[in-house]
ROKE-260525 format. One line per 5 residues: their letters; for each residue x, y, z of N, C-alpha, C. Coordinates in steps of 0.1 Angstrom, whole numbers, m for minus. Example, Ala and Ser with C-alpha at 12.3 -4.5 7.8 and 13.67 -1.06 7.14 Angstrom:
<vexkols>
as) 132 m57 78 123 m45 78 132 m33 78; 128 m22 71 137 m11 71 129 0 79
</vexkols>
This chain:
<vexkols>
xxxxx) m186 471 m259 m190 477 m267 m182 489 m277; m175 496 m268 m165 503 m269 m155 501 m279; m152 480 m282 m142 479 m295 m145 478 m304; m160 479 m304 m171 479 m315 m174 491 m323; m172 502 m320 m173 516 m320 m194 518 m317
xxxxx) m198 511 m309 m212 510 m304 m216 521 m293; m224 529 m294 m224 542 m289 m239 533 m280; m245 543 m267 m256 541 m267 m267 552 m274; m265 560 m278 m274 567 m290 m278 560 m303; m267 552 m304 m269 543 m316 m277 537 m311
xxxxx) m275 523 m302 m283 512 m297 m302 523 m295; m300 536 m291 m313 531 m290 m322 537 m305; m312 547 m314 m322 547 m328 m316 534 m334; m311 526 m331 m314 512 m339 m328 508 m333; m329 506 m316 m339 500 m312 m355 505 m315
xxxxx) m354 519 m318 m363 523 m327 m372 520 m337; m360 516 m348 m363 508 m362 m367 494 m359; m364 490 m350 m359 473 m347 m375 473 m344; m379 481 m333 m398 478 m329 m408 477 m338; m406 491 m353 m410 489 m362 m411 472 m371
xxxxx) m395 468 m374 m393 463 m377 m403 449 m375; m396 447 m367 m406 437 m352 m419 439 m359; m428 447 m353 m441 449 m351 m447 440 m367; m441 443 m376 m447 441 m390 m444 424 m394; m436 418 m386 m434 407 m386 m442 396 m377
xxxxx) m445 382 m381 m452 374 m370 m443 365 m363; m430 368 m370 m421 347 m364 m420 357 m347; m417 345 m345 m406 345 m328 m396 349 m332; m392 359 m314 m380 367 m318 m365 360 m316; m367 347 m313 m356 340 m324 m350 341 m335
xxxxx) m363 340 m341 m361 338 m356 m358 354 m366; m368 355 m358 m361 376 m362 m348 378 m360; m339 375 m352 m329 375 m347 m319 368 m359; m321 354 m359 m312 346 m370 m315 356 m386; m329 358 m388 m333 369 m402 m324 377 m406
xxxxx) m321 389 m393 m313 401 m390 m301 393 m394; m294 387 m391 m279 381 m384 m278 376 m402; m285 368 m407 m283 365 m423 m285 370 m433; m289 383 m430 m289 398 m440 m285 405 m438; m269 400 m447 m259 411 m446 m263 429 m441
xxxxx) m273 435 m454 m279 447 m451 m285 448 m438; m292 441 m432 m297 447 m421 m289 442 m407; m276 436 m413 m271 438 m399 m262 453 m398; m258 454 m411 m252 467 m411 m265 483 m407; m275 480 m408 m284 487 m404 m289 487 m387
xxxxx) m286 470 m379 m290 472 m370 m271 467 m366; m263 478 m363 m247 469 m365 m245 471 m345; m256 480 m338 m248 475 m325 m264 462 m318; m268 467 m325 m278 454 m324 m273 439 m327; m266 441 m337 m268 425 m341 m255 422 m332
xxxxx) m245 427 m323 m238 419 m316 m251 416 m304; m259 421 m300 m263 415 m286 m275 405 m291; m279 408 m308 m291 395 m313 m280 380 m309; m269 381 m312 m255 366 m313 m252 365 m301; m254 377 m289 m253 371 m276 m267 364 m272
xxxxx) m276 367 m273 m286 360 m273 m285 351 m273; m287 342 m289 m289 333 m293 m278 322 m294; m268 328 m279 m260 313 m284 m259 317 m263; m263 326 m259 m270 323 m244 m275 312 m238; m272 302 m229 m281 297 m225 m286 297 m215
xxxxx) m302 292 m220 m313 294 m214 m318 289 m200; m306 280 m193 m306 273 m178 m292 270 m178; m291 267 m161 m273 266 m158 m275 245 m166; m279 240 m174 m277 231 m176 m262 228 m183; m263 235 m191 m249 236 m201 m241 241 m196
xxxxx) m239 248 m183 m230 255 m178 m223 244 m169; m234 235 m164 m230 226 m152 m225 217 m161; m228 208 m171 m218 199 m181 m205 208 m184; m206 217 m185 m193 221 m192 m181 224 m178; m190 225 m166 m174 223 m152 m173 211 m150
xxxxx) m180 201 m152 m180 187 m151 m169 184 m161; m173 190 m173 m163 186 m182 m151 188 m186; m148 199 m175 m136 211 m174 m129 201 m167; m136 198 m149 m128 190 m143 m123 173 m144; m129 172 m150 m123 153 m156 m118 159 m165
xxxxx) m115 165 m172 m104 168 m185 m91 174 m174; m88 184 m168 m79 191 m162 m80 186 m149; m72 170 m146 m76 165 m132 m61 166 m128; m59 161 m116 m45 159 m110 m33 160 m123; m33 150 m128 m21 149 m139 m24 158 m147
xxxxx) m33 166 m156 m33 175 m160 m38 188 m157; m30 193 m146 m28 209 m134 m22 212 m146; m13 215 m154 m4 220 m159 m10 223 m174; m27 224 m177 m35 227 m188 m34 243 m193; m30 246 m207 m32 262 m206 m44 260 m209
xxxxx) m52 275 m213 m61 278 m212 m70 273 m222; m57 277 m237 m58 270 m249 m61 258 m250; m54 252 m246 m57 235 m247 m69 228 m240; m68 234 m228 m78 235 m220 m95 237 m227; m97 248 m237 m108 249 m243 m107 235 m252
xxxxx) m98 234 m261 m96 223 m269 m107 215 m265; m92 209 m254 m98 191 m250 m113 196 m245; m121 204 m241 m133 206 m238 m145 207 m245; m133 210 m260 m149 211 m269 m146 197 m277; m136 188 m280 m136 176 m285 m147 167 m275
xxxxx) m142 169 m264 m147 161 m251 m166 164 m258; m170 178 m254 m186 181 m257 m191 178 m272; m182 182 m274 m190 184 m295 m185 171 m303; m170 159 m301 m167 154 m308 m174 142 m310; m171 134 m316 m178 124 m318 m182 114 m306
xxxxx) m186 101 m305 m194 97 m294 m174 82 m290; m174 78 m285 m164 66 m282 m161 53 m292; m171 52 m293 m175 38 m306 m173 46 m315; m178 59 m326 m173 65 m337 m163 72 m340; m151 69 m328 m139 77 m328 m128 66 m332
xxxxx) m121 67 m341 m108 66 m346 m97 76 m345; m90 69 m329 m81 76 m321 m65 73 m330; m66 70 m340 m56 61 m344 m42 71 m349; m52 84 m358 m42 93 m363 m42 99 m353; m51 103 m337 m46 111 m330 m32 107 m318
xxxxx) m34 91 m316 m25 83 m310 m12 86 m320; m9 81 m334 9 89 m338 9 102 m336; 1 109 m339 3 124 m334 15 128 m322; 9 119 m311 8 121 m301 21 109 m300; 23 103 m307 37 90 m303 43 99 m310
xxxxx) 48 107 m321 64 112 m331 63 127 m325; 53 130 m320 52 147 m315 56 148 m301; 65 159 m294 72 158 m287 86 160 m283; 92 168 m271 103 160 m268 111 155 m268; 102 151 m255 106 141 m242 97 123 m254
xxxxx) 106 114 m244 101 97 m250 86 95 m241; 78 90 m252 69 85 m247 68 77 m237; 63 75 m225 62 60 m219 46 59 m210; 45 54 m223 24 50 m221 20 37 m207; 30 28 m203 30 21 m196 36 26 m184
xxxxx) 38 37 m179 44 44 m173 35 48 m158; 36 42 m146 30 44 m135 35 47 m123; 33 66 m120 41 65 m109 40 65 m95; 32 53 m96 27 53 m81 28 32 m84; 36 29 m89 36 15 m90 47 7 m75
xxxxx) 54 20 m69 62 12 m63 52 11 m50; 44 24 m46 36 29 m37 25 14 m38; 24 8 m47 9 1 m49 19 m13 m45; 28 m15 m46 39 m29 m45 40 m33 m28; 43 m19 m22 46 m23 m8 34 m22 m4
xxxxx) 23 m16 m7 10 m18 2 4 m37 0; 4 m41 m13 9 m52 m13 12 m64 m6; 28 m59 m6 37 m66 8 30 m63 17; 26 m55 26 16 m47 35 7 m56 41; m1 m60 26 m13 m61 38 m11 m78 33
xxxxx) 1 m87 22 4 m102 30 11 m101 40; 21 m92 46 26 m98 56 13 m94 68; 7 m84 70 m3 m86 81 m16 m106 78; m14 m106 65 m20 m120 66 m13 m130 71; 1 m133 68 12 m139 71 7 m137 90
xxxxx) 9 m125 95 11 m128 105 m2 m135 115; m14 m130 105 m25 m129 112 m33 m148 114; m26 m158 100 m25 m167 99 m15 m179 109; m1 m168 112 6 m174 118 2 m178 136; m7 m170 138 m11 m163 154 m26 m171 152
xxxxx) m33 m176 143 m43 m188 145 m37 m198 145; m26 m200 138 m24 m212 142 m14 m217 155; m9 m204 159 m7 m212 173 m17 m210 184; m27 m205 179 m34 m204 197 m40 m215 190; m42 m219 181 m46 m238 171 m40 m252 179
xxxxx) m25 m247 178 m16 m260 184 m19 m255 199; m19 m245 210 m22 m244 220 m33 m254 224; m41 m248 220 m53 m256 224 m55 m272 224; m46 m275 213 m47 m290 209 m36 m294 215; m25 m290 224 m20 m292 233 m27 m297 249
xxxxx) m31 m282 250 m38 m285 264 m46 m294 267; m52 m296 250 m63 m311 253 m57 m321 257; m43 m322 248 m34 m335 252 m32 m336 263; m27 m324 268 m26 m328 285 m35 m329 295; m49 m324 292 m56 m326 300 m55 m341 303
xxxxx) m60 m351 288 m63 m365 286 m49 m370 292; m38 m370 289 m23 m371 299 m30 m376 312; m31 m362 315 m32 m357 330 m39 m370 337; m57 m368 329 m67 m377 340 m60 m390 340; m57 m398 325 m49 m412 326 m41 m413 335
xxxxx) m34 m409 335 m18 m406 347 m27 m410 362; m39 m396 362 m39 m401 377 m52 m414 376; m52 m418 364 m66 m428 374 m56 m443 372; m43 m444 364 m30 m454 366 m24 m457 379; m25 m442 389 m21 m437 404 m30 m444 411
xxxxx) m45 m439 407 m54 m446 416 m54 m465 417; m49 m467 403 m55 m482 401 m40 m489 411; m30 m480 409 m18 m485 418 m21 m488 432; m21 m472 436 m29 m470 453 m36 m487 455; m50 m486 447 m62 m495 449 m55 m506 450
xxxxx) m44 m512 441 m36 m528 442 m29 m528 455; m17 m519 456 m12 m515 471 m16 m520 483; m32 m511 485 m40 m514 496 m43 m530 492; m52 m536 483 m55 m549 484 m42 m555 484; m31 m556 482 m18 m564 483 m14 m562 501
xxxxx) m21 m554 510 m13 m547 523 m22 m549 528; m37 m550 528 m45 m552 534 m50 m568 537; m45 m575 523 m48 m592 521 m38 m600 525; m46 m611 530 m32 m626 530 m33 m626 512; m16 m634 512 m16 m638 500 m24 m651 494
xxxxx) m30 m659 507 m39 m668 503 m55 m662 498; m59 m649 502 m68 m645 498 m72 m641 486; m59 m637 473 m58 m634 464 m61 m636 458; m73 m633 445 m71 m644 436 m62 m638 422; m55 m649 414 m34 m642 405 m47 m640 392
xxxxx) m61 m645 387 m66 m641 380 m68 m626 377; m79 m620 394 m75 m601 394 m66 m603 387; m52 m606 397 m42 m597 395 m35 m593 384; m38 m603 380 m31 m608 362 m40 m600 352; m52 m596 354 m59 m588 348 m57 m574 350
xxxxx) m59 m571 358 m55 m562 364 m40 m554 361; m27 m563 358 m22 m562 354 m18 m553 338; m23 m567 332 m29 m566 317 m35 m546 315; m38 m544 321 m48 m534 317 m41 m522 322; m34 m520 335 m27 m510 332 m12 m507 328
xxxxx) m6 m525 322 0 m522 313 m2 m518 296; m10 m523 297 m26 m511 279 m24 m498 284; m25 m496 289 m28 m483 293 m14 m473 296; m6 m480 299 6 m472 303 12 m471 291; 5 m480 284 19 m480 272 11 m471 257
xxxxx) m3 m470 257 m8 m458 252 m4 m445 257; m3 m441 266 m3 m428 275 12 m429 269; 27 m434 271 33 m432 262 37 m437 251; 26 m438 241 25 m437 229 25 m425 218; 13 m419 233 6 m401 227 20 m394 231
xxxx) 30 m397 237 31 m384 245 49 m384 234; 51 m398 231 59 m398 213 53 m389 205; 42 m389 199 35 m385 188 34 m370 193; 32 m361 201 34 m349 210 47 m345 205
</vexkols>
């Protein structure tokens, strides 16, 4: 109040006049304040109270407006704009809160002024985090390839184990057949052996042995 040359004694005398003035009015208090501020003679009469009237009319009645202001300030002054001054920040916040919507805003003039002004060259496509992002992508691809190699190696090991088990079983069958043939030839006379049985056994043995050799070559 000192900068406006308003004293407490002046406010008390103006308030007494205001009470008599407001008592004769049926309007609400904000409307009375607005009427006084719009009347030049009344403003001179209530020189000190007119300042309080202005503050009252623009003062937020709840914290919703303040919360929106803080949210707007955080949105405007982000990490990349941490060096914004008070004046520029106020302008940007005013444009964000009181400005037109994005559907009705024509940014051609603002972009043209931004492009032509300034001492440094403009780089609208510059991304300071490009190297870090590319490195993250390469690391992810490398991990995926390592996992694919491990899965393929596990599948190959399982397949080789299955083939080895199958070949081992076939070898055991061949060895058992050879043993039975040797026992039969050793225990029986040549006159008791049927040549057709021997031929059938040899054919089966050769076929089984050929299949075993083929599978070994393919694996």
